[in-house]
C-alpha positions as CSV (number, residue, x, y, z in Angstrom):
1,M,3.4,9.3,10.8
2,I,5.3,8.9,7.7
3,I,5.7,11.7,5.4
4,V,6.8,11.3,1.4
5,E,6.6,14.3,-1.0
6,N,4.3,16.3,1.1
7,H,2.0,13.2,1.6
8,K,1.4,11.8,5.0
9,Y,0.5,8.4,5.8
10,E,0.1,6.0,8.8
11,L,1.3,2.7,9.0
12,I,-1.4,0.5,9.7
13,K,0.1,-3.1,9.0
14,N,3.6,-4.0,9.0
15,Y,3.7,-7.7,8.3
16,K,6.7,-9.4,9.1
17,D,8.2,-6.1,9.3
18,A,8.2,-5.6,5.8
19,F,8.1,-1.8,5.7
20,N,11.4,0.1,5.1
21,L,11.2,4.2,4.6
22,E,14.1,4.4,2.3
23,E,13.1,1.5,0.0
24,F,9.6,2.8,-0.3
25,S,10.2,6.5,-0.9
26,S,12.5,5.1,-3.9
27,K,9.3,3.6,-5.5
28,Y,7.0,6.3,-4.6
29,T,5.8,8.1,-7.5
30,D,2.7,10.8,-8.2
31,Y,1.0,7.9,-9.2
32,F,0.1,7.0,-5.7
33,Y,-1.0,10.7,-4.5
34,D,-4.9,10.2,-4.9
35,Y,-5.1,6.6,-3.6
36,D,-6.3,6.1,0.0
37,Y,-4.0,3.2,0.8
38,I,-0.5,2.0,-0.6
39,V,0.1,-1.7,0.0
40,G,3.5,-2.8,-0.2
41,D,4.4,-6.5,-0.9
42,I,7.9,-8.4,-1.0
43,A,8.9,-11.3,-2.8
44,Y,12.2,-12.4,-4.2
45,S,13.9,-9.1,-2.4
46,K,11.6,-6.9,-4.6
47,L,9.3,-4.5,-3.3
48,R,6.1,-3.8,-5.2
49,L,3.3,-1.2,-4.6
50,K,-0.5,-1.2,-5.4
51,G,-2.7,1.7,-4.8
52,F,-6.5,1.1,-3.2
53,Y,-9.4,3.0,-2.3
54,D,-11.8,3.2,0.6
55,S,-14.9,1.1,-0.4
56,N,-16.9,4.5,-0.2
57,N,-14.4,6.6,-2.7
58,K,-16.1,7.8,-5.9
59,R,-13.1,6.1,-8.1
60,V,-13.2,2.5,-6.3
61,L,-13.4,-0.4,-8.4
62,E,-13.4,-4.2,-7.1
63,L,-9.7,-4.4,-8.0
64,N,-8.7,-1.5,-5.9
65,D,-11.0,-1.9,-3.2
66,I,-9.4,-2.1,0.4
67,K,-12.1,-4.5,1.2
68,Y,-10.7,-7.1,-1.3
69,L,-7.3,-7.0,-0.1
70,D,-7.3,-10.2,1.4
71,N,-8.2,-11.6,-2.2
72,Y,-5.0,-9.4,-3.6
73,L,-2.5,-11.0,-1.1
74,K,-3.8,-14.4,-1.7
75,N,-3.9,-14.3,-5.7
76,Y,-1.5,-11.8,-6.8
77,C,1.5,-11.9,-4.0
78,A,4.1,-14.8,-3.0
79,H,2.2,-16.9,-0.3
80,D,2.9,-15.4,3.1
81,C,5.2,-12.7,1.7
82,K,6.0,-9.9,3.8
83,Y,3.8,-6.7,3.2
84,F,2.8,-3.4,4.8
85,I,-0.4,-1.3,4.6
86,L,-0.2,2.8,4.8
87,K,-3.4,4.8,4.8
88,Q,-3.2,8.1,3.7
89,V,-3.9,10.9,6.4
90,K,-5.9,13.7,5.1
91,D,-5.8,16.9,6.7
């Protein structure tokens, strides 16, 4: 369990050991509070974060639907980059 700013997350994927709590915490803002998932990818030693929703969330659009994550990684991230996926844990 990862807790940041009173929000709980489960690390569901940590490809190439990408997750670093200190670096994630420094990039995390209130912008991500509503997202069901946060994906962090690393290229050129820089961490980028993007929020995604479950497919059944009323706020979901194709560009932030978790079922299209592979498309995001393929088209918007560096080839075979390190990345992680956090899923928000709801109480």
